[in-house]
PLY file of the C-alpha trace (Angstrom):
ply
format ascii 1.0
element vertex 207
property float x
property float y
property float z
element edge 206
property int vertex1
property int vertex2
end_header
28.58 -51.06 40.88
30.54 -47.88 39.64
31.82 -47.00 36.21
35.27 -45.68 35.37
37.39 -43.93 32.23
40.62 -42.70 32.14
43.42 -41.98 29.77
46.91 -41.91 30.05
49.91 -41.49 27.97
53.74 -41.39 27.32
56.02 -40.72 24.61
59.76 -40.71 23.92
61.90 -40.32 20.71
60.97 -43.82 19.71
56.96 -43.69 20.38
54.06 -42.50 21.61
51.53 -44.67 23.59
48.25 -44.28 24.87
46.04 -46.22 26.93
41.71 -45.42 26.54
40.61 -47.72 29.78
37.06 -48.16 31.06
36.10 -50.36 33.83
33.46 -51.35 36.60
33.83 -51.80 39.77
31.79 -53.23 43.13
32.56 -52.60 46.82
31.73 -55.65 49.03
32.63 -53.22 51.74
34.87 -50.30 52.69
37.56 -52.61 52.71
36.98 -55.05 49.69
36.18 -54.46 46.17
36.80 -56.09 42.80
37.36 -54.11 38.94
36.67 -55.50 35.85
38.08 -53.49 32.64
39.49 -53.22 29.46
42.22 -50.96 27.85
42.60 -50.09 24.52
45.87 -48.65 22.94
46.96 -45.58 20.29
50.63 -46.14 19.45
52.08 -44.21 17.15
56.27 -45.23 16.44
59.11 -45.11 14.48
60.81 -47.79 16.36
61.36 -50.56 13.89
64.09 -50.37 11.21
61.30 -51.56 8.64
59.41 -48.27 7.54
56.53 -50.61 6.72
56.45 -51.69 10.16
56.27 -47.66 11.71
53.20 -45.41 11.82
49.77 -45.04 13.80
47.99 -48.49 15.12
45.73 -49.01 17.60
44.51 -52.58 19.34
42.55 -53.63 22.36
44.79 -54.92 25.55
44.19 -57.55 27.85
41.07 -57.12 29.66
41.42 -57.33 33.63
40.07 -58.30 37.03
41.52 -56.65 40.24
41.04 -57.41 43.52
41.64 -54.69 46.39
42.11 -54.91 50.18
41.83 -51.69 52.23
42.27 -51.42 55.35
41.08 -49.03 57.77
44.30 -47.20 59.08
44.48 -43.93 61.05
47.13 -41.87 59.21
48.37 -43.63 56.36
46.22 -45.42 53.20
47.43 -48.71 52.45
45.78 -50.60 49.37
46.54 -54.09 48.38
45.95 -55.60 45.13
46.04 -58.86 43.06
45.65 -57.88 39.36
45.07 -61.35 36.41
44.62 -60.61 32.97
43.37 -62.85 29.97
45.34 -62.80 26.64
42.68 -60.51 24.83
45.16 -58.28 23.19
46.28 -58.53 19.90
49.96 -60.46 20.14
50.69 -59.37 16.36
50.27 -56.07 17.42
52.38 -56.24 20.39
49.49 -55.74 22.95
49.43 -58.83 24.47
52.24 -61.52 24.95
49.27 -64.14 24.49
49.40 -65.96 27.89
47.76 -64.85 30.75
49.58 -62.70 33.60
49.20 -61.46 37.67
50.36 -58.31 39.28
50.20 -58.09 43.15
50.75 -54.54 44.26
51.07 -52.53 47.08
50.50 -49.03 47.48
51.02 -46.73 50.44
50.72 -43.24 50.97
49.84 -40.84 53.73
49.13 -36.69 52.80
51.06 -34.30 54.33
49.30 -30.89 53.97
49.26 -30.36 49.97
52.06 -33.00 49.67
50.82 -36.81 49.59
54.27 -39.13 49.36
53.13 -42.55 47.95
55.30 -45.73 47.51
54.21 -48.94 45.11
56.23 -52.18 45.48
55.22 -55.60 43.58
55.96 -58.95 41.72
54.22 -60.21 38.83
54.97 -61.91 35.73
54.44 -59.07 33.37
55.33 -55.14 33.52
52.57 -53.33 34.24
51.84 -49.91 33.35
52.24 -47.12 36.12
49.61 -43.99 36.93
52.36 -41.93 35.12
54.15 -44.43 32.46
52.31 -46.46 29.83
54.94 -48.67 28.80
55.96 -49.30 24.84
55.77 -53.32 25.24
54.19 -55.93 26.69
56.89 -58.65 29.04
56.31 -62.12 30.66
58.33 -63.19 33.15
58.58 -62.65 36.79
59.74 -59.51 38.04
59.59 -56.94 41.10
58.78 -53.25 40.89
59.07 -50.23 42.80
57.91 -47.15 42.31
58.16 -44.21 44.59
56.86 -40.51 44.37
54.86 -37.65 45.59
51.90 -35.36 44.44
51.33 -31.90 45.37
47.43 -30.45 45.53
47.16 -26.73 43.92
43.35 -26.64 44.55
40.90 -28.98 45.10
41.16 -29.63 41.20
44.46 -29.80 39.77
47.36 -31.47 41.37
51.07 -32.09 39.98
52.96 -35.30 41.04
56.33 -36.55 39.97
57.93 -40.22 40.34
60.47 -42.50 39.82
60.56 -46.59 39.16
62.36 -49.46 39.17
61.91 -52.76 37.15
64.05 -55.75 38.55
63.81 -59.06 36.33
64.51 -62.67 37.49
64.77 -65.22 34.88
63.70 -65.61 31.04
61.74 -62.49 29.99
59.96 -62.31 27.11
59.46 -58.55 25.30
56.89 -58.18 22.73
57.06 -54.28 21.37
54.34 -52.31 21.12
55.54 -50.09 19.25
56.98 -52.41 16.59
55.70 -55.56 15.65
59.23 -57.50 15.87
59.24 -60.05 19.04
62.34 -60.05 21.17
63.23 -62.97 23.36
65.90 -62.40 25.99
66.93 -65.03 28.29
69.15 -65.44 31.80
72.21 -65.35 29.30
70.88 -62.19 28.08
68.94 -60.61 30.70
66.66 -57.59 30.27
68.53 -54.70 31.85
66.87 -53.14 35.08
64.40 -50.41 34.16
64.75 -47.08 35.78
62.62 -44.32 34.98
61.18 -41.05 36.08
58.30 -39.39 35.18
56.24 -36.07 35.78
52.35 -35.37 35.05
49.74 -32.49 35.32
46.38 -34.16 36.72
43.11 -32.41 36.78
40.23 -33.90 38.69
37.16 -34.09 36.73
34.07 -34.80 39.09
0 1
1 2
2 3
3 4
4 5
5 6
6 7
7 8
8 9
9 10
10 11
11 12
12 13
13 14
14 15
15 16
16 17
17 18
18 19
19 20
20 21
21 22
22 23
23 24
24 25
25 26
26 27
27 28
28 29
29 30
30 31
31 32
32 33
33 34
34 35
35 36
36 37
37 38
38 39
39 40
40 41
41 42
42 43
43 44
44 45
45 46
46 47
47 48
48 49
49 50
50 51
51 52
52 53
53 54
54 55
55 56
56 57
57 58
58 59
59 60
60 61
61 62
62 63
63 64
64 65
65 66
66 67
67 68
68 69
69 70
70 71
71 72
72 73
73 74
74 75
75 76
76 77
77 78
78 79
79 80
80 81
81 82
82 83
83 84
84 85
85 86
86 87
87 88
88 89
89 90
90 91
91 92
92 93
93 94
94 95
95 96
96 97
97 98
98 99
99 100
100 101
101 102
102 103
103 104
104 105
105 106
106 107
107 108
108 109
109 110
110 111
111 112
112 113
113 114
114 115
115 116
116 117
117 118
118 119
119 120
120 121
121 122
122 123
123 124
124 125
125 126
126 127
127 128
128 129
129 130
130 131
131 132
132 133
133 134
134 135
135 136
136 137
137 138
138 139
139 140
140 141
141 142
142 143
143 144
144 145
145 146
146 147
147 148
148 149
149 150
150 151
151 152
152 153
153 154
154 155
155 156
156 157
157 158
158 159
159 160
160 161
161 162
162 163
163 164
164 165
165 166
166 167
167 168
168 169
169 170
170 171
171 172
172 173
173 174
174 175
175 176
176 177
177 178
178 179
179 180
180 181
181 182
182 183
183 184
184 185
185 186
186 187
187 188
188 189
189 190
190 191
191 192
192 193
193 194
194 195
195 196
196 197
197 198
198 199
199 200
200 201
201 202
202 203
203 204
204 205
205 206
């Protein structure tokens, strides 16, 4: 049994979203593992047209369990994971849709000297946070998500990286903004636009 902790965040002109996560994991074998975790969000926003809805707030997100399969490959690293969440987050604050969600994700990478190109492909009924981006809303509806990028190792403990990702919705989508307590529901006649974004990150390994 192992414990993990991490902090990630994103900022824009409308909101700053930070996600603190604690989790525990168990490795059944080198190829199979399970993680259990719970995120906590810190949000500072000026998104809403109602000033009383802006400012700082925080709260629990959705508890999750994730099953991971990591085949033993010679040159490539591949991880297939299935993550399910329970609606433990505060729906009124935008930290949950109030429904259980799933996300099947497939990650592949290959180290080339100091560079490590990678790609993520998956399907879900929600838009999940990525390694470089904490989304400013929770969503309910089938989506395909795609991410590609690379990291560059500066030394043993410091690396820089960049990625671009796209989210392609299918069918009805319900959006609950974390940066506002307003809820917006969109349908097939008013589809959620395809989300495309690029991010860069500097990371430091603590252990």
